Backbone of each chain as nested JSON, in Angstrom:
{
  "chains": [
    {"id": "A", "residues": [
      {"number": 1, "name": "UNK", "atoms": {"N": [0.842, -1.188, 0.0], "CA": [0.0, 0.0, 0.0], "C": [0.885, 1.248, 0.0]}},
      {"number": 2, "name": "UNK", "atoms": {"N": [0.481, 2.219, -0.782], "CA": [1.283, 3.434, -0.871], "C": [1.257, 4.211, 0.439]}},
      {"number": 3, "name": "UNK", "atoms": {"N": [2.402, 4.796, 0.766], "CA": [2.488, 5.644, 1.938], "C": [2.048, 7.045, 1.564]}},
      {"number": 4, "name": "UNK", "atoms": {"N": [1.738, 7.807, 2.6], "CA": [1.257, 9.162, 2.368], "C": [2.416, 10.159, 2.378]}},
      {"number": 5, "name": "UNK", "atoms": {"N": [2.438, 11.021, 1.396], "CA": [3.417, 12.107, 1.34], "C": [2.64, 13.406, 1.168]}},
      {"number": 6, "name": "UNK", "atoms": {"N": [2.919, 14.379, 2.03], "CA": [2.254, 15.675, 1.914], "C": [3.312, 16.755, 1.771]}},
      {"number": 7, "name": "UNK", "atoms": {"N": [3.222, 17.508, 0.699], "CA": [4.159, 18.606, 0.467], "C": [3.44, 19.904, 0.822]}},
      {"number": 8, "name": "UNK", "atoms": {"N": [3.922, 20.584, 1.863], "CA": [3.333, 21.852, 2.298], "C": [4.161, 23.003, 1.743]}},
      {"number": 9, "name": "UNK", "atoms": {"N": [3.487, 23.981, 1.173], "CA": [4.217, 25.13, 0.646], "C": [3.366, 26.385, 0.782]}},
      {"number": 10, "name": "UNK", "atoms": {"N": [3.925, 27.501, 0.342], "CA": [3.188, 28.76, 0.439], "C": [3.332, 29.571, -0.84]}},
      {"number": 11, "name": "UNK", "atoms": {"N": [3.649, 28.887, -1.92], "CA": [3.721, 29.563, -3.204], "C": [4.984, 30.369, -3.456]}},
      {"number": 12, "name": "UNK", "atoms": {"N": [5.894, 30.366, -2.502], "CA": [7.136, 31.138, -2.653], "C": [8.06, 30.476, -3.676]}},
      {"number": 13, "name": "UNK", "atoms": {"N": [9.048, 31.221, -4.135], "CA": [9.93, 30.669, -5.175], "C": [10.724, 29.474, -4.658]}},
      {"number": 14, "name": "UNK", "atoms": {"N": [11.143, 29.542, -3.396], "CA": [11.859, 28.403, -2.814], "C": [10.943, 27.186, -2.781]}},
      {"number": 15, "name": "UNK", "atoms": {"N": [9.657, 27.45, -2.482], "CA": [8.666, 26.362, -2.437], "C": [8.471, 25.736, -3.81]}},
      {"number": 16, "name": "UNK", "atoms": {"N": [8.34, 26.574, -4.816], "CA": [8.087, 26.083, -6.174], "C": [9.253, 25.223, -6.655]}},
      {"number": 17, "name": "UNK", "atoms": {"N": [10.47, 25.679, -6.367], "CA": [11.644, 24.91, -6.783], "C": [11.679, 23.545, -6.095]}},
      {"number": 18, "name": "UNK", "atoms": {"N": [11.351, 23.534, -4.814], "CA": [11.338, 22.264, -4.081], "C": [10.238, 21.346, -4.597]}},
      {"number": 19, "name": "UNK", "atoms": {"N": [9.089, 21.936, -4.907], "CA": [7.983, 21.114, -5.423], "C": [8.344, 20.497, -6.77]}},
      {"number": 20, "name": "UNK", "atoms": {"N": [8.895, 21.332, -7.656], "CA": [9.183, 20.852, -9.009], "C": [10.341, 19.862, -9.054]}},
      {"number": 21, "name": "UNK", "atoms": {"N": [11.12, 19.826, -7.995], "CA": [12.264, 18.921, -7.998], "C": [12.114, 17.791, -6.982]}},
      {"number": 22, "name": "UNK", "atoms": {"N": [12.057, 18.118, -5.7], "CA": [12.019, 17.069, -4.684], "C": [10.676, 16.333, -4.695]}},
      {"number": 23, "name": "UNK", "atoms": {"N": [9.578, 17.078, -4.607], "CA": [8.274, 16.411, -4.583], "C": [8.052, 15.625, -5.872]}},
      {"number": 24, "name": "UNK", "atoms": {"N": [8.44, 16.2, -6.988], "CA": [8.253, 15.539, -8.275], "C": [9.143, 14.307, -8.446]}},
      {"number": 25, "name": "UNK", "atoms": {"N": [10.209, 14.233, -7.657], "CA": [11.149, 13.114, -7.785], "C": [10.703, 11.878, -7.008]}},
      {"number": 26, "name": "UNK", "atoms": {"N": [9.653, 12.032, -6.204], "CA": [9.2, 10.889, -5.397], "C": [8.688, 9.758, -6.279]}},
      {"number": 27, "name": "UNK", "atoms": {"N": [8.87, 8.57, -5.769], "CA": [8.363, 7.384, -6.458], "C": [6.862, 7.283, -6.202]}},
      {"number": 28, "name": "UNK", "atoms": {"N": [6.078, 7.655, -7.205], "CA": [4.631, 7.722, -7.026], "C": [3.98, 6.351, -6.939]}},
      {"number": 29, "name": "UNK", "atoms": {"N": [4.743, 5.31, -7.24], "CA": [4.18, 3.963, -7.082], "C": [4.199, 3.562, -5.614]}},
      {"number": 30, "name": "UNK", "atoms": {"N": [5.015, 4.271, -4.815], "CA": [5.114, 3.959, -3.385], "C": [4.531, 5.054, -2.495]}},
      {"number": 31, "name": "UNK", "atoms": {"N": [4.31, 6.242, -3.072], "CA": [3.805, 7.351, -2.263], "C": [2.619, 8.039, -2.943]}},
      {"number": 32, "name": "UNK", "atoms": {"N": [1.566, 8.239, -2.162], "CA": [0.453, 9.079, -2.597], "C": [0.813, 10.495, -2.21]}},
      {"number": 33, "name": "UNK", "atoms": {"N": [1.027, 11.349, -3.208], "CA": [1.487, 12.71, -2.934], "C": [0.333, 13.702, -2.961]}},
      {"number": 34, "name": "UNK", "atoms": {"N": [0.255, 14.497, -1.898], "CA": [-0.717, 15.578, -1.848], "C": [0.049, 16.891, -1.704]}},
      {"number": 35, "name": "UNK", "atoms": {"N": [-0.327, 17.889, -2.488], "CA": [0.313, 19.21, -2.426], "C": [-0.645, 20.15, -1.702]}},
      {"number": 36, "name": "UNK", "atoms": {"N": [-0.18, 20.791, -0.643], "CA": [-1.037, 21.685, 0.138], "C": [-0.432, 23.089, 0.179]}},
      {"number": 37, "name": "UNK", "atoms": {"N": [-1.167, 24.065, -0.323], "CA": [-0.749, 25.466, -0.297], "C": [-1.316, 26.074, 0.989]}},
      {"number": 38, "name": "UNK", "atoms": {"N": [-0.446, 26.278, 1.968], "CA": [-0.92, 26.739, 3.281], "C": [-1.382, 28.188, 3.267]}},
      {"number": 39, "name": "UNK", "atoms": {"N": [-0.963, 28.947, 2.268], "CA": [-1.447, 30.319, 2.173], "C": [-2.916, 30.341, 1.763]}},
      {"number": 40, "name": "UNK", "atoms": {"N": [-3.311, 29.337, 0.978], "CA": [-4.701, 29.254, 0.507], "C": [-5.554, 28.334, 1.372]}},
      {"number": 41, "name": "UNK", "atoms": {"N": [-4.879, 27.473, 2.118], "CA": [-5.624, 26.543, 2.98], "C": [-5.137, 26.712, 4.418]}},
      {"number": 42, "name": "UNK", "atoms": {"N": [-5.438, 27.873, 4.959], "CA": [-4.957, 28.186, 6.307], "C": [-5.521, 27.238, 7.358]}},
      {"number": 43, "name": "UNK", "atoms": {"N": [-6.635, 26.604, 7.04], "CA": [-7.223, 25.654, 7.988], "C": [-6.38, 24.403, 8.144]}},
      {"number": 44, "name": "UNK", "atoms": {"N": [-5.321, 24.275, 7.323], "CA": [-4.477, 23.089, 7.457], "C": [-3.121, 23.402, 8.095]}},
      {"number": 45, "name": "UNK", "atoms": {"N": [-2.939, 24.663, 8.512], "CA": [-1.681, 25.029, 9.168], "C": [-1.5, 24.229, 10.457]}},
      {"number": 46, "name": "UNK", "atoms": {"N": [-2.571, 24.087, 11.219], "CA": [-2.476, 23.346, 12.481], "C": [-2.101, 21.887, 12.243]}},
      {"number": 47, "name": "UNK", "atoms": {"N": [-2.639, 21.313, 11.185], "CA": [-2.309, 19.92, 10.829], "C": [-0.818, 19.803, 10.509]}},
      {"number": 48, "name": "UNK", "atoms": {"N": [-0.296, 20.788, 9.767], "CA": [1.136, 20.769, 9.431], "C": [1.969, 20.91, 10.701]}},
      {"number": 49, "name": "UNK", "atoms": {"N": [1.574, 21.841, 11.568], "CA": [2.306, 22.051, 12.82], "C": [2.296, 20.777, 13.661]}},
      {"number": 50, "name": "UNK", "atoms": {"N": [1.162, 20.103, 13.684], "CA": [1.051, 18.872, 14.479], "C": [1.985, 17.792, 13.949]}},
      {"number": 51, "name": "UNK", "atoms": {"N": [2.271, 17.835, 12.65], "CA": [3.182, 16.85, 12.051], "C": [4.644, 17.248, 12.268]}},
      {"number": 52, "name": "UNK", "atoms": {"N": [4.849, 18.418, 12.903], "CA": [6.217, 18.838, 13.186], "C": [6.778, 19.839, 12.194]}},
      {"number": 53, "name": "UNK", "atoms": {"N": [5.945, 20.306, 11.271], "CA": [6.409, 21.273, 10.268], "C": [6.6, 22.638, 10.926]}},
      {"number": 54, "name": "UNK", "atoms": {"N": [7.77, 23.216, 10.75], "CA": [8.068, 24.523, 11.328], "C": [8.243, 25.598, 10.267]}},
      {"number": 55, "name": "UNK", "atoms": {"N": [8.501, 25.178, 9.032], "CA": [8.664, 26.132, 7.936], "C": [8.28, 25.435, 6.643]}},
      {"number": 56, "name": "UNK", "atoms": {"N": [8.07, 26.255, 5.612], "CA": [7.792, 25.696, 4.288], "C": [8.911, 26.111, 3.347]}},
      {"number": 57, "name": "UNK", "atoms": {"N": [9.193, 25.355, 2.303], "CA": [8.535, 24.102, 1.963], "C": [8.943, 22.949, 2.883]}},
      {"number": 58, "name": "UNK", "atoms": {"N": [8.007, 22.04, 3.078], "CA": [8.278, 20.865, 3.887], "C": [7.558, 19.663, 3.288]}},
      {"number": 59, "name": "UNK", "atoms": {"N": [8.172, 18.529, 3.476], "CA": [7.599, 17.287, 2.98], "C": [7.393, 16.369, 4.173]}},
      {"number": 60, "name": "UNK", "atoms": {"N": [6.164, 15.934, 4.366], "CA": [5.885, 14.991, 5.449], "C": [5.719, 13.616, 4.817]}},
      {"number": 61, "name": "UNK", "atoms": {"N": [6.67, 12.758, 5.127], "CA": [6.684, 11.414, 4.542], "C": [6.284, 10.407, 5.596]}},
      {"number": 62, "name": "UNK", "atoms": {"N": [5.135, 9.787, 5.389], "CA": [4.681, 8.761, 6.325], "C": [4.719, 9.304, 7.76]}},
      {"number": 63, "name": "UNK", "atoms": {"N": [4.357, 10.581, 7.908], "CA": [4.27, 11.178, 9.238], "C": [5.504, 11.924, 9.718]}},
      {"number": 64, "name": "UNK", "atoms": {"N": [6.634, 11.753, 9.033], "CA": [7.873, 12.414, 9.469], "C": [8.107, 13.696, 8.674]}},
      {"number": 65, "name": "UNK", "atoms": {"N": [8.394, 14.812, 9.37], "CA": [8.575, 16.091, 8.677], "C": [10.013, 16.313, 8.197]}},
      {"number": 66, "name": "UNK", "atoms": {"N": [10.122, 16.758, 6.959], "CA": [11.431, 17.108, 6.396], "C": [11.325, 18.497, 5.794]}},
      {"number": 67, "name": "UNK", "atoms": {"N": [12.1, 19.413, 6.359], "CA": [12.105, 20.791, 5.865], "C": [13.111, 20.882, 4.737]}},
      {"number": 68, "name": "UNK", "atoms": {"N": [12.696, 21.458, 3.635], "CA": [13.547, 21.523, 2.447], "C": [13.915, 22.977, 2.183]}},
      {"number": 69, "name": "UNK", "atoms": {"N": [15.183, 23.291, 2.346], "CA": [15.608, 24.693, 2.265], "C": [14.704, 25.531, 3.165]}},
      {"number": 70, "name": "UNK", "atoms": {"N": [14.569, 26.815, 2.911], "CA": [13.719, 27.63, 3.777], "C": [13.034, 28.719, 2.976]}},
      {"number": 71, "name": "UNK", "atoms": {"N": [11.712, 28.69, 3.004], "CA": [10.954, 29.733, 2.323], "C": [10.334, 30.692, 3.319]}},
      {"number": 72, "name": "UNK", "atoms": {"N": [9.564, 30.151, 4.269], "CA": [8.878, 30.967, 5.266], "C": [8.592, 30.132, 6.498]}},
      {"number": 73, "name": "UNK", "atoms": {"N": [8.595, 30.788, 7.645], "CA": [8.238, 30.101, 8.874], "C": [6.739, 29.868, 8.927]}},
      {"number": 74, "name": "UNK", "atoms": {"N": [6.332, 28.827, 9.63], "CA": [4.913, 28.501, 9.702], "C": [4.125, 29.619, 10.384]}},
      {"number": 75, "name": "UNK", "atoms": {"N": [4.749, 30.273, 11.339], "CA": [4.062, 31.348, 12.064], "C": [3.599, 32.457, 11.123]}},
      {"number": 76, "name": "UNK", "atoms": {"N": [4.34, 32.669, 10.047], "CA": [3.993, 33.73, 9.104], "C": [2.742, 33.396, 8.305]}},
      {"number": 77, "name": "UNK", "atoms": {"N": [2.291, 32.149, 8.392], "CA": [1.15, 31.708, 7.584], "C": [-0.141, 31.6, 8.379]}},
      {"number": 78, "name": "UNK", "atoms": {"N": [-0.041, 31.871, 9.67], "CA": [-1.24, 31.708, 10.502], "C": [-2.188, 32.886, 10.365]}}
    ]},
    {"id": "B", "residues": [
      {"number": 1, "name": "UNK", "atoms": {"N": [16.78, 9.224, -20.048], "CA": [17.993, 8.967, -19.285], "C": [17.81, 9.449, -17.859]}},
      {"number": 2, "name": "UNK", "atoms": {"N": [18.277, 8.651, -16.92], "CA": [18.1, 9.004, -15.515], "C": [18.908, 10.241, -15.163]}},
      {"number": 3, "name": "UNK", "atoms": {"N": [18.32, 11.072, -14.309], "CA": [19.026, 12.24, -13.803], "C": [19.865, 11.814, -12.607]}},
      {"number": 4, "name": "UNK", "atoms": {"N": [20.817, 12.664, -12.281], "CA": [21.721, 12.364, -11.179], "C": [21.18, 12.947, -9.873]}},
      {"number": 5, "name": "UNK", "atoms": {"N": [21.175, 12.127, -8.837], "CA": [20.812, 12.588, -7.496], "C": [21.95, 12.2, -6.571]}},
      {"number": 6, "name": "UNK", "atoms": {"N": [22.446, 13.181, -5.812], "CA": [23.511, 12.894, -4.846], "C": [23.031, 13.31, -3.458]}},
      {"number": 7, "name": "UNK", "atoms": {"N": [23.044, 12.357, -2.547], "CA": [22.656, 12.642, -1.17], "C": [23.93, 12.759, -0.341]}},
      {"number": 8, "name": "UNK", "atoms": {"N": [24.19, 13.957, 0.187], "CA": [25.383, 14.191, 1.004], "C": [24.995, 14.136, 2.477]}},
      {"number": 9, "name": "UNK", "atoms": {"N": [25.76, 13.417, 3.248], "CA": [25.465, 13.347, 4.678], "C": [26.764, 13.205, 5.454]}},
      {"number": 10, "name": "UNK", "atoms": {"N": [26.606, 13.131, 6.795], "CA": [27.785, 13.008, 7.642], "C": [27.567, 11.969, 8.736]}},
      {"number": 11, "name": "UNK", "atoms": {"N": [26.615, 11.077, 8.495], "CA": [26.403, 10.001, 9.456], "C": [25.599, 10.379, 10.689]}},
      {"number": 12, "name": "UNK", "atoms": {"N": [25.19, 11.64, 10.779], "CA": [24.438, 12.083, 11.964], "C": [23.023, 11.505, 11.942]}},
      {"number": 13, "name": "UNK", "atoms": {"N": [22.348, 11.571, 13.092], "CA": [21.01, 10.982, 13.173], "C": [20.023, 11.686, 12.249]}},
      {"number": 14, "name": "UNK", "atoms": {"N": [20.145, 13.005, 12.148], "CA": [19.27, 13.748, 11.23], "C": [19.521, 13.286, 9.796]}},
      {"number": 15, "name": "UNK", "atoms": {"N": [20.823, 13.025, 9.496], "CA": [21.195, 12.561, 8.149], "C": [20.592, 11.189, 7.851]}},
      {"number": 16, "name": "UNK", "atoms": {"N": [20.708, 10.295, 8.827], "CA": [20.222, 8.927, 8.623], "C": [18.716, 8.923, 8.384]}},
      {"number": 17, "name": "UNK", "atoms": {"N": [18.001, 9.742, 9.163], "CA": [16.549, 9.803, 8.995], "C": [16.188, 10.335, 7.605]}},
      {"number": 18, "name": "UNK", "atoms": {"N": [16.907, 11.348, 7.149], "CA": [16.634, 11.902, 5.819], "C": [16.974, 10.895, 4.729]}},
      {"number": 19, "name": "UNK", "atoms": {"N": [18.068, 10.164, 4.926], "CA": [18.452, 9.168, 3.921], "C": [17.409, 8.063, 3.827]}},
      {"number": 20, "name": "UNK", "atoms": {"N": [16.991, 7.564, 4.994], "CA": [16.06, 6.433, 5.0], "C": [14.664, 6.806, 4.527]}},
      {"number": 21, "name": "UNK", "atoms": {"N": [14.375, 8.09, 4.511], "CA": [13.036, 8.508, 4.101], "C": [13.04, 9.267, 2.781]}},
      {"number": 22, "name": "UNK", "atoms": {"N": [13.683, 10.432, 2.749], "CA": [13.627, 11.245, 1.53], "C": [14.422, 10.597, 0.391]}},
      {"number": 23, "name": "UNK", "atoms": {"N": [15.685, 10.254, 0.656], "CA": [16.496, 9.672, -0.422], "C": [15.882, 8.353, -0.894]}},
      {"number": 24, "name": "UNK", "atoms": {"N": [15.409, 7.564, 0.046], "CA": [14.817, 6.275, -0.302], "C": [13.496, 6.411, -1.05]}},
      {"number": 25, "name": "UNK", "atoms": {"N": [12.862, 7.571, -0.931], "CA": [11.561, 7.773, -1.572], "C": [11.676, 8.182, -3.039]}},
      {"number": 26, "name": "UNK", "atoms": {"N": [12.901, 8.467, -3.476], "CA": [13.079, 8.906, -4.866], "C": [12.71, 7.808, -5.849]}},
      {"number": 27, "name": "UNK", "atoms": {"N": [12.225, 8.228, -6.979], "CA": [11.896, 7.304, -8.059], "C": [13.204, 6.891, -8.743]}},
      {"number": 28, "name": "UNK", "atoms": {"N": [13.646, 5.676, -8.431], "CA": [14.94, 5.221, -8.936], "C": [14.926, 4.919, -10.423]}},
      {"number": 29, "name": "UNK", "atoms": {"N": [13.75, 4.881, -11.022], "CA": [13.702, 4.68, -12.473], "C": [14.034, 5.985, -13.195]}},
      {"number": 30, "name": "UNK", "atoms": {"N": [13.949, 7.105, -12.452], "CA": [14.239, 8.412, -13.052], "C": [15.502, 9.053, -12.506]}},
      {"number": 31, "name": "UNK", "atoms": {"N": [15.986, 8.542, -11.366], "CA": [17.176, 9.137, -10.751], "C": [18.209, 8.082, -10.381]}},
      {"number": 32, "name": "UNK", "atoms": {"N": [19.445, 8.339, -10.773], "CA": [20.572, 7.54, -10.302], "C": [21.019, 8.165, -8.993]}},
      {"number": 33, "name": "UNK", "atoms": {"N": [20.852, 7.426, -7.903], "CA": [21.153, 7.975, -6.584], "C": [22.52, 7.529, -6.09]}},
      {"number": 34, "name": "UNK", "atoms": {"N": [23.313, 8.523, -5.689], "CA": [24.601, 8.235, -5.066], "C": [24.57, 8.793, -3.645]}},
      {"number": 35, "name": "UNK", "atoms": {"N": [25.025, 8.001, -2.683], "CA": [25.083, 8.434, -1.284], "C": [26.536, 8.75, -0.951]}},
      {"number": 36, "name": "UNK", "atoms": {"N": [26.801, 9.963, -0.48], "CA": [28.173, 10.365, -0.177], "C": [28.286, 10.769, 1.291]}},
      {"number": 37, "name": "UNK", "atoms": {"N": [29.134, 10.074, 2.04], "CA": [29.394, 10.387, 3.449], "C": [30.584, 11.348, 3.489]}},
      {"number": 38, "name": "UNK", "atoms": {"N": [30.3, 12.624, 3.727], "CA": [31.358, 13.639, 3.65], "C": [32.357, 13.54, 4.801]}},
      {"number": 39, "name": "UNK", "atoms": {"N": [31.964, 12.881, 5.874], "CA": [32.915, 12.684, 6.957], "C": [34.005, 11.7, 6.555]}},
      {"number": 40, "name": "UNK", "atoms": {"N": [33.622, 10.753, 5.713], "CA": [34.571, 9.727, 5.261], "C": [35.197, 10.062, 3.918]}},
      {"number": 41, "name": "UNK", "atoms": {"N": [34.544, 10.97, 3.184], "CA": [35.068, 11.35, 1.87], "C": [35.25, 12.865, 1.844]}},
      {"number": 42, "name": "UNK", "atoms": {"N": [36.197, 13.322, 2.642], "CA": [36.412, 14.77, 2.766], "C": [36.858, 15.397, 1.45]}},
      {"number": 43, "name": "UNK", "atoms": {"N": [37.395, 14.569, 0.564], "CA": [37.825, 15.094, -0.735], "C": [36.633, 15.505, -1.61]}},
      {"number": 44, "name": "UNK", "atoms": {"N": [35.421, 15.205, -1.155], "CA": [34.25, 15.591, -1.94], "C": [33.486, 16.767, -1.329]}},
      {"number": 45, "name": "UNK", "atoms": {"N": [34.015, 17.32, -0.24], "CA": [33.358, 18.474, 0.381], "C": [33.337, 19.657, -0.593]}},
      {"number": 46, "name": "UNK", "atoms": {"N": [34.438, 19.873, -1.305], "CA": [34.491, 20.991, -2.251], "C": [33.467, 20.825, -3.371]}},
      {"number": 47, "name": "UNK", "atoms": {"N": [33.292, 19.59, -3.803], "CA": [32.296, 19.305, -4.854], "C": [30.893, 19.652, -4.351]}},
      {"number": 48, "name": "UNK", "atoms": {"N": [30.609, 19.276, -3.101], "CA": [29.295, 19.586, -2.518], "C": [29.116, 21.1, -2.41]}},
      {"number": 49, "name": "UNK", "atoms": {"N": [30.159, 21.781, -1.933], "CA": [30.087, 23.236, -1.789], "C": [29.855, 23.899, -3.149]}},
      {"number": 50, "name": "UNK", "atoms": {"N": [30.511, 23.377, -4.171], "CA": [30.358, 23.947, -5.516], "C": [28.933, 23.781, -6.028]}},
      {"number": 51, "name": "UNK", "atoms": {"N": [28.248, 22.741, -5.553], "CA": [26.857, 22.517, -5.968], "C": [25.889, 23.369, -5.148]}},
      {"number": 52, "name": "UNK", "atoms": {"N": [26.437, 24.125, -4.176], "CA": [25.586, 24.992, -3.38], "C": [25.199, 24.422, -2.031]}},
      {"number": 53, "name": "UNK", "atoms": {"N": [25.772, 23.264, -1.684], "CA": [25.438, 22.641, -0.403], "C": [26.099, 23.421, 0.739]}},
      {"number": 54, "name": "UNK", "atoms": {"N": [25.311, 23.812, 1.722], "CA": [25.823, 24.566, 2.859], "C": [25.757, 23.766, 4.159]}},
      {"number": 55, "name": "UNK", "atoms": {"N": [24.922, 22.735, 4.177], "CA": [24.804, 21.89, 5.362], "C": [24.367, 20.503, 4.919]}},
      {"number": 56, "name": "UNK", "atoms": {"N": [24.534, 19.559, 5.843], "CA": [24.041, 18.2, 5.57], "C": [22.954, 17.872, 6.591]}},
      {"number": 57, "name": "UNK", "atoms": {"N": [22.027, 16.985, 6.257], "CA": [21.908, 16.296, 4.979], "C": [21.41, 17.216, 3.86]}},
      {"number": 58, "name": "UNK", "atoms": {"N": [21.874, 16.916, 2.656], "CA": [21.434, 17.666, 1.486], "C": [21.299, 16.723, 0.299]}},
      {"number": 59, "name": "UNK", "atoms": {"N": [20.364, 17.061, -0.553], "CA": [20.131, 16.275, -1.75], "C": [20.34, 17.187, -2.948]}},
      {"number": 60, "name": "UNK", "atoms": {"N": [21.258, 16.804, -3.826], "CA": [21.472, 17.578, -5.049], "C": [20.793, 16.827, -6.184]}},
      {"number": 61, "name": "UNK", "atoms": {"N": [19.735, 17.448, -6.696], "CA": [18.94, 16.825, -7.758], "C": [19.225, 17.522, -9.071]}},
      {"number": 62, "name": "UNK", "atoms": {"N": [19.831, 16.79, -9.986], "CA": [20.107, 17.367, -11.297], "C": [20.831, 18.712, -11.165]}},
      {"number": 63, "name": "UNK", "atoms": {"N": [21.722, 18.803, -10.164], "CA": [22.526, 20.004, -9.995], "C": [21.987, 21.024, -9.006]}},
      {"number": 64, "name": "UNK", "atoms": {"N": [20.733, 20.878, -8.582], "CA": [20.142, 21.844, -7.656], "C": [20.212, 21.331, -6.218]}},
      {"number": 65, "name": "UNK", "atoms": {"N": [20.703, 22.176, -5.29], "CA": [20.842, 21.729, -3.903], "C": [19.578, 21.931, -3.071]}},
      {"number": 66, "name": "UNK", "atoms": {"N": [19.215, 20.895, -2.323], "CA": [18.085, 20.978, -1.397], "C": [18.555, 20.498, -0.038]}},
      {"number": 67, "name": "UNK", "atoms": {"N": [18.511, 21.412, 0.934], "CA": [18.919, 21.074, 2.292], "C": [17.726, 20.498, 3.016]}},
      {"number": 68, "name": "UNK", "atoms": {"N": [17.922, 19.366, 3.647], "CA": [16.818, 18.673, 4.308], "C": [17.046, 18.703, 5.816]}},
      {"number": 69, "name": "UNK", "atoms": {"N": [16.194, 19.406, 6.523], "CA": [16.409, 19.626, 7.957], "C": [17.834, 20.118, 8.167]}},
      {"number": 70, "name": "UNK", "atoms": {"N": [18.404, 19.937, 9.347], "CA": [19.76, 20.426, 9.56], "C": [20.517, 19.497, 10.489]}},
      {"number": 71, "name": "UNK", "atoms": {"N": [21.613, 18.96, 9.984], "CA": [22.455, 18.102, 10.815], "C": [23.738, 18.799, 11.208]}},
      {"number": 72, "name": "UNK", "atoms": {"N": [24.472, 19.285, 10.209], "CA": [25.749, 19.951, 10.462], "C": [26.076, 20.867, 9.293]}},
      {"number": 73, "name": "UNK", "atoms": {"N": [26.764, 21.954, 9.609], "CA": [27.199, 22.865, 8.561], "C": [28.36, 22.257, 7.8]}},
      {"number": 74, "name": "UNK", "atoms": {"N": [28.491, 22.626, 6.545], "CA": [29.564, 22.059, 5.729], "C": [30.939, 22.431, 6.273]}},
      {"number": 75, "name": "UNK", "atoms": {"N": [31.035, 23.608, 6.85], "CA": [32.324, 24.052, 7.389], "C": [32.851, 23.095, 8.456]}},
      {"number": 76, "name": "UNK", "atoms": {"N": [31.949, 22.457, 9.184], "CA": [32.365, 21.545, 10.251], "C": [32.971, 20.257, 9.694]}},
      {"number": 77, "name": "UNK", "atoms": {"N": [32.837, 20.052, 8.39], "CA": [33.299, 18.798, 7.776], "C": [34.609, 18.961, 7.023]}},
      {"number": 78, "name": "UNK", "atoms": {"N": [35.1, 20.173, 6.971], "CA": [36.334, 20.417, 6.202], "C": [37.567, 19.979, 6.975]}}
    ]}
  ]
}
């Protein structure tokens, strides 16, 4: 069964680069990838924070948070 | 043709977690993945720096550097 991968971003240039490269490089046969724009879906900021996300862009793989470079802190999106 | 992916690390716990999750999640049919331990291969620190790597763990995808969380600064590995 595919694991869950969630890519959180805020539309920033650092985010776009990470999405187009790291998120796009995932093996989609093993991961169900969901892209979440936290600037447009502010109701999901708490969910990201609960997963340990402190900044975007971030990739949560099977529940574990991985921050990729740095675009913006999560606090700036609340 | 597969693109080149290089995962640079230094054996730290943050590095191991990133390797076992992010690097392992890559689509290997599209990326040739090389794992480089900069603590053991100090002669490759300059190569990582030239690719824009400033800390480990980092993943260089097709020439673009992506820092994943933070384990150690590159300067500490020279």
